C-alpha positions in Angstrom: 0.0 0.0 0.0 1.5 3.4 -1.0 2.3 6.0 1.6 0.2 9.1 1.0 1.6 12.4 2.4 -0.2 15.7 2.6 1.9 18.7 1.7 1.0 22.4 1.7 2.2 24.9 -1.0 2.0 28.3 0.6 3.2 31.8 0.2 2.1 35.3 -0.6 -0.4 36.6 -3.2 0.8 35.9 -6.8 3.9 34.0 -5.9 3.1 31.0 -8.1 1.4 28.5 -5.9 -1.3 27.6 -8.5 1.3 27.4 -11.2 3.5 25.2 -9.1 0.7 22.7 -8.3 -0.4 22.7 -11.9 3.0 22.1 -13.3 3.9 19.2 -11.1 0.6 17.4 -10.7 0.2 14.1 -12.5 -3.6 14.5 -12.4 -5.6 17.4 -13.7 -5.3 19.8 -10.7 -8.3 21.2 -8.9 -8.1 25.0 -9.0 -10.4 27.5 -7.4 -9.3 30.5 -9.4 -11.7 33.4 -9.7 -11.4 36.7 -11.5 -10.1 39.6 -9.5 -12.9 42.2 -9.3 -13.4 45.7 -8.2 -14.4 44.4 -4.8 -10.7 43.4 -4.2 -9.5 47.0 -4.8 -8.2 48.3 -1.5 -8.6 44.8 0.1 -5.9 42.8 -1.8 -2.4 44.2 -2.2 -1.7 43.6 -5.9 1.5 45.7 -6.0 4.2 43.8 -7.8 1.6 41.5 -9.5 -0.3 44.2 -11.4 -0.9 41.9 -14.4 -2.5 39.2 -12.2 -6.2 38.8 -13.2 -7.3 35.7 -11.1 -6.8 34.5 -7.6 -7.2 31.3 -5.6 -10.3 31.6 -3.3 -10.1 28.3 -1.5 -7.3 26.0 -2.6 -5.5 24.2 -5.3 -5.1 20.4 -5.3 -2.8 18.1 -7.1 -1.0 14.8 -6.8 2.4 13.5 -7.6 4.1 10.1 -7.2 7.6 10.7 -6.1 8.5 7.1 -6.3 6.7 3.7 -6.1 5.0 3.7 -2.8 5.2 7.5 -2.0 2.5 9.8 -3.2 2.3 13.5 -2.3 -1.1 15.2 -2.1 -0.5 18.9 -2.7 -2.7 21.6 -1.3 -2.1 25.1 -2.5 -3.2 27.8 -0.1 -4.8 31.1 -1.0 -2.4 34.0 -0.7 -4.5 36.9 0.4 -5.0 37.7 4.1 -8.8 37.6 3.7 -8.6 33.8 2.9 -6.2 32.9 5.7 -9.0 31.2 7.7 -8.6 28.4 5.1 -5.0 27.7 6.2 -5.9 26.1 9.5 -8.2 23.7 7.7 -5.8 23.0 4.9 -2.9 22.4 7.3 -4.7 19.8 9.3 -2.9 16.5 8.8 -0.1 18.0 6.7 3.5 16.7 7.3 5.2 19.7 5.8 5.1 22.7 3.5 6.8 24.6 0.8 6.8 28.3 1.2 7.1 29.8 -2.2 9.0 33.1 -2.2 9.3 35.9 -4.9 12.6 37.9 -4.7 10.7 41.0 -5.9 8.5 40.8 -2.7 10.4 38.7 -0.1 8.5 40.4 2.7 5.3 38.7 1.5 6.8 35.4 2.7 7.0 36.5 6.3 3.4 35.6 7.2 3.7 32.1 5.8 7.1 31.5 7.5 5.6 32.8 10.8 2.6 30.6 10.4 4.6 27.4 10.0 7.1 28.3 12.7 4.4 29.0 15.3 2.6 25.7 14.5 5.8 23.6 14.4 5.1 22.4 10.9 8.4 21.7 9.0 8.8 23.7 5.8 11.3 24.7 3.2 11.6 27.8 1.0 11.1 27.5 -2.7 12.3 30.6 -4.4 10.3 31.1 -7.6 12.7 32.7 -10.1 10.7 35.3 -12.0 12.3 36.7 -15.1 12.2 40.3 -13.6 13.1 39.1 -10.1 16.3 39.9 -8.1 19.2 37.6 -8.4 19.9 37.1 -4.7 22.0 34.2 -3.4 20.5 31.5 -1.2 22.3 33.0 1.8 21.0 36.5 1.1 17.5 35.0 0.9 18.0 33.1 4.1 19.2 36.2 5.9 16.4 38.3 4.5 13.8 35.8 5.8 15.6 35.3 9.1 15.6 31.5 8.6 17.3 29.0 10.8 20.3 27.5 9.1 18.7 24.0 8.9 15.8 25.2 6.7 16.5 24.4 3.1 16.2 27.2 0.5 15.8 25.9 -3.1 15.7 28.0 -6.2 13.0 26.9 -8.7 10.8 27.8 -11.6 7.2 27.1 -10.7 6.3 26.6 -14.3 8.7 23.6 -14.7 7.6 20.1 -13.7 11.1 19.0 -13.1 12.0 22.1 -11.0 8.8 21.8 -8.9 9.5 18.1 -8.4 13.0 18.9 -7.2 11.6 21.3 -4.6 9.2 18.5 -3.4 12.0 16.0 -3.3 14.0 18.5 -1.2 11.1 18.8 1.2 10.8 15.0 1.5 14.5 14.7 2.3 14.2 17.5 4.9 11.2 15.8 6.5 13.1 12.5 6.7 16.2 14.1 8.1 14.4 16.4 10.6 12.4 13.6 12.1 15.3 11.1 12.2 13.0 8.6 10.5 14.4 5.2 10.3 12.8 4.0 7.1 14.2 1.1 5.0 13.4 3.0 1.8 14.7 6.4 3.0 17.6 6.2 0.6 15.3 5.5 -2.3 13.2 8.6 -1.4 16.3 10.8 -1.1 17.7 9.5 -4.3 14.6 10.4 -6.3 
């Protein structure tokens, strides 16, 4: 019987969570995207993502098999503050999270980092490399987000299946190492 693991894909508004889940999912992803309307003016901060026309209003859902016997169920969280009540429900039963970050708006990652730190849910940072983003080093990003040295920071392109899969593989490795799990297939998971 395969091991099914629930993973959250979180981060600020417009950081690429829906794109990430859609790129890596081996099934047609469930997306709850809706058009941004005039009602969001003054409510949602769209600075830095002015061209964004839709937003996730509940969650995204996808699935990927990392290797035989290990399936990740991906739950993308909504990015705006007004939908944060969903995070508690979505995080129930999750083993870990990827916090997507955008170097153009690193401060937008603070709420997600704080959320997982305060709840003790292990997470890594996936830095979505936008074409017009800043070219910070991993250490500069780590310092800017005030992360513990043990938290992995992985550069990625949320549009690329292979890149997104590499982020998820890094998360699985981190979860295995941070929990000191003695699992006979741990080397196979880490080698994916």
